[in-house]
C-alpha positions as CSV (number, residue, x, y, z in Angstrom):
1,X,86.2,84.7,125.5
2,X,84.1,87.0,127.8
3,X,87.5,87.6,129.6
4,X,89.3,88.3,127.2
5,X,86.9,90.7,125.0
6,X,86.6,92.7,127.8
7,X,90.2,92.5,128.2
8,X,90.4,94.1,124.5
9,X,87.6,96.6,125.0
10,X,89.6,97.9,128.1
11,X,93.0,98.0,126.8
12,X,91.8,99.9,123.3
13,X,90.3,102.0,125.3
14,X,92.9,103.0,127.0
15,X,95.0,103.4,123.9
16,X,92.0,105.5,122.7
17,X,91.9,107.7,125.9
18,X,96.1,107.8,126.0
19,X,96.4,109.0,121.7
20,X,93.4,111.8,122.6
21,X,94.9,113.7,125.6
22,X,99.0,112.8,125.2
23,X,98.7,113.1,121.2
24,X,100.2,109.8,120.3
25,X,101.0,106.3,121.5
26,X,97.7,104.4,120.2
27,X,99.5,101.4,118.9
28,X,102.9,102.1,121.3
29,X,99.9,101.7,124.2
30,X,98.2,99.0,122.4
31,X,100.2,96.3,121.0
32,X,102.3,94.8,124.4
33,X,98.9,94.4,126.1
34,X,97.0,92.9,123.3
35,X,100.0,90.1,123.0
36,X,99.4,89.2,126.5
37,X,95.6,88.7,125.7
38,X,96.2,87.6,122.1
39,X,98.4,85.9,119.7
40,X,101.0,88.3,118.6
41,X,99.8,88.3,115.1
42,X,96.2,89.3,115.7
43,X,97.3,91.7,118.2
44,X,99.6,93.6,115.6
45,X,96.8,93.2,113.1
46,X,94.2,94.3,115.4
47,X,96.2,97.5,116.5
48,X,97.3,98.5,113.2
49,X,93.6,98.3,111.4
50,X,92.2,100.4,114.8
51,X,95.1,103.1,114.2
52,X,93.6,103.5,110.4
53,X,90.8,105.4,111.1
54,X,92.7,108.9,112.7
55,X,95.4,109.0,109.9
56,X,92.7,108.8,107.4
57,X,90.4,111.2,108.7
58,X,93.5,113.6,109.1
59,X,94.5,113.2,105.4
60,X,91.2,113.9,104.1
61,X,90.8,117.0,106.6
62,X,94.3,119.1,106.3
63,X,94.5,117.5,102.4
64,X,95.4,121.1,101.5
65,X,98.1,121.2,103.8
66,X,100.1,118.0,102.3
67,X,103.2,118.8,101.3
68,X,103.4,117.1,98.0
69,X,107.5,116.1,97.6
70,X,107.8,114.7,100.8
71,X,104.7,112.6,100.5
72,X,105.8,111.0,97.3
73,X,109.2,110.1,98.8
74,X,107.6,108.8,102.2
75,X,104.9,107.6,101.1
76,X,106.7,105.5,98.2
77,X,109.5,103.9,100.7
78,X,106.8,103.5,102.9
79,X,104.9,101.1,100.6
80,X,108.0,99.5,99.0
81,X,108.3,98.6,103.1
82,X,104.7,97.0,103.9
83,X,105.2,93.9,102.1
84,X,108.5,92.9,104.1
85,X,106.7,94.1,107.1
86,X,103.8,91.6,105.9
87,X,106.4,88.5,105.8
88,X,107.8,89.1,108.9
89,X,104.8,89.0,110.4
90,X,103.5,85.9,108.8
91,X,107.0,83.7,108.8
92,X,108.4,85.1,112.8
93,X,107.3,82.2,115.3
94,X,104.9,83.9,118.2
95,X,108.2,84.3,120.8
96,X,110.0,86.0,118.0
97,X,107.7,88.1,117.4
98,X,106.7,89.5,120.7
99,X,110.1,90.1,121.0
100,X,110.5,92.2,118.4
101,X,107.6,94.0,119.2
102,X,108.8,94.6,122.9
103,X,112.2,95.9,121.4
104,X,110.1,98.5,118.7
105,X,108.2,99.8,121.5
106,X,111.1,100.1,123.9
107,X,112.9,102.1,121.1
108,X,110.1,104.8,120.1
109,X,109.1,105.6,123.4
110,X,112.9,106.2,124.0
111,X,112.7,108.3,120.7
112,X,109.7,110.1,122.0
113,X,110.7,110.6,125.4
114,X,113.7,112.1,124.0
115,X,112.2,113.9,120.8
116,X,114.8,112.6,118.6
117,X,115.0,114.3,115.8
118,X,117.2,112.1,112.7
119,X,119.0,114.9,110.1
120,X,120.2,114.1,106.5
121,X,117.3,115.6,105.1
122,X,115.0,113.4,102.4
123,X,117.4,110.5,102.0
124,X,116.6,110.2,106.0
125,X,113.1,110.5,105.1
126,X,112.9,108.0,102.6
127,X,115.2,105.3,104.4
128,X,113.3,105.7,107.8
129,X,110.0,105.5,105.8
130,X,110.8,102.0,104.2
131,X,111.5,100.7,107.9
132,X,107.7,102.7,109.2
133,X,106.4,101.2,106.4
134,X,107.6,97.5,107.8
135,X,108.0,98.0,111.5
136,X,104.0,98.7,111.1
137,X,103.6,96.1,108.8
138,X,104.9,93.9,111.2
139,X,104.2,95.5,115.0
140,X,101.7,97.6,114.1
141,X,103.9,100.6,115.2
142,X,105.4,103.4,113.0
143,X,104.9,106.8,114.3
144,X,107.9,107.7,116.4
145,X,110.6,107.0,113.6
146,X,108.8,108.6,110.9
147,X,108.0,112.1,113.5
148,X,111.8,112.5,114.1
149,X,112.2,112.2,110.1
150,X,109.7,115.0,109.6
151,X,111.1,117.1,112.4
152,X,114.1,117.5,110.6
153,X,112.7,119.1,107.4
154,X,111.4,122.2,109.5
155,X,107.7,122.1,108.6
156,X,105.1,123.7,109.8
157,X,103.1,121.9,112.2
158,X,100.0,121.2,110.0
159,X,101.8,120.9,107.0
160,X,104.0,117.4,109.2
161,X,100.9,116.3,110.3
162,X,98.7,116.3,107.7
163,X,102.2,114.7,105.0
164,X,102.3,112.2,107.5
165,X,98.6,111.4,107.7
166,X,98.9,110.9,104.3
167,X,101.6,108.6,104.2
168,X,100.2,106.7,107.5
169,X,97.1,105.8,105.4
170,X,98.5,104.8,102.1
171,X,100.9,102.1,104.6
172,X,97.7,101.2,106.8
173,X,95.8,100.5,103.5
174,X,98.6,98.7,102.1
175,X,98.9,96.9,105.6
176,X,95.6,96.0,105.3
177,X,95.6,94.0,101.7
178,X,99.0,92.3,102.8
179,X,97.2,91.0,106.2
180,X,94.0,89.8,103.7
181,X,96.5,88.4,101.0
182,X,98.6,86.2,103.8
183,X,94.9,85.0,106.1
184,X,95.8,87.2,108.7
185,X,92.2,88.6,108.5
186,X,91.0,86.1,111.1
187,X,87.5,85.4,113.1
188,X,89.9,85.7,116.1
189,X,90.7,89.7,114.7
190,X,86.6,90.1,113.8
191,X,85.5,89.7,117.4
192,X,88.4,92.1,118.9
193,X,87.5,94.7,116.5
194,X,83.9,94.6,117.0
195,X,85.0,94.8,120.8
196,X,87.7,97.5,119.7
197,X,84.6,100.1,117.9
198,X,82.8,101.5,121.2
199,X,86.3,101.7,122.8
200,X,87.4,103.9,120.0
201,X,84.5,106.3,120.7
202,X,84.3,106.0,124.5
203,X,88.4,107.0,124.2
204,X,88.0,109.8,122.2
205,X,85.3,111.1,124.6
206,X,87.0,110.3,127.8
207,X,90.8,111.8,126.4
208,X,89.1,115.5,125.3
209,X,87.9,115.7,129.1
210,X,91.0,114.5,130.7
211,X,93.0,116.8,128.1
212,X,91.0,119.8,129.3
213,X,92.0,119.2,132.8
214,X,95.3,117.7,133.7
215,X,99.0,118.8,132.9
216,X,100.2,117.8,129.8
217,X,103.7,117.5,129.9
218,X,103.2,115.2,133.4
219,X,100.5,113.4,131.6
220,X,103.1,112.3,128.9
221,X,105.5,111.5,131.4
222,X,103.2,108.9,132.6
223,X,102.2,107.4,129.6
224,X,106.1,107.4,128.5
225,X,106.2,105.1,131.7
226,X,103.5,103.1,130.9
227,X,104.7,101.9,127.8
228,X,108.2,100.7,129.8
229,X,106.4,98.9,132.1
230,X,104.6,97.5,129.1
231,X,107.2,96.6,127.2
232,X,109.3,95.0,129.7
233,X,106.6,93.0,130.9
234,X,106.4,91.5,127.3
235,X,109.8,90.9,127.5
236,X,109.6,89.4,130.6
237,X,107.0,87.0,129.0
238,X,109.2,85.9,126.2
239,X,112.3,85.0,128.8
240,X,110.2,83.5,131.2
241,X,108.0,81.3,127.9
């Protein structure tokens, strides 16, 4: 148990550092290695809960910049996808869930690496929001598809961030409720979260200092390379198992 707590602490600290420094990737970095330390369901629930406070903070701080129409469409579609994601999390065998996580991480890493933009206006936003809600509830990962959809709408950066903050906050709270209803808020989740709270603050503190000293683009490429290695490790574990 002590080794597992230390491992969870180190993974979540690293994820927080990367999120603070690179501006993306908390769940992308955290979920694959957590599945090697915890069962896949617990890994997803812990990462999803740990990622939620940042979205809530952005939503509250930038409330005045939220685009109301886009938020209504994206949030409604995202919430519609959450129950399906919770069902997948509850129903899939551990190996199948690990495989889904690895595939989603690789797909989202490619989207971030290539800076993919999904065109199609509000229709694309709605469909991708539904996928994002389901993905968050089942894998803890939702950001890259939504960013790709939002980029096609030519929103000012602060409006995009605020709008995504509200959408992600809504799907996070809905997912948390789904985790509780489906019995996923276990004692194992509890001790992992206790290890994660100090990791979050340490990661933010360290990440701010790294951000001031390192070349942002090189750091971004290093993070994306780390994500590929992490996802391939999970895939190899699934195949070997």
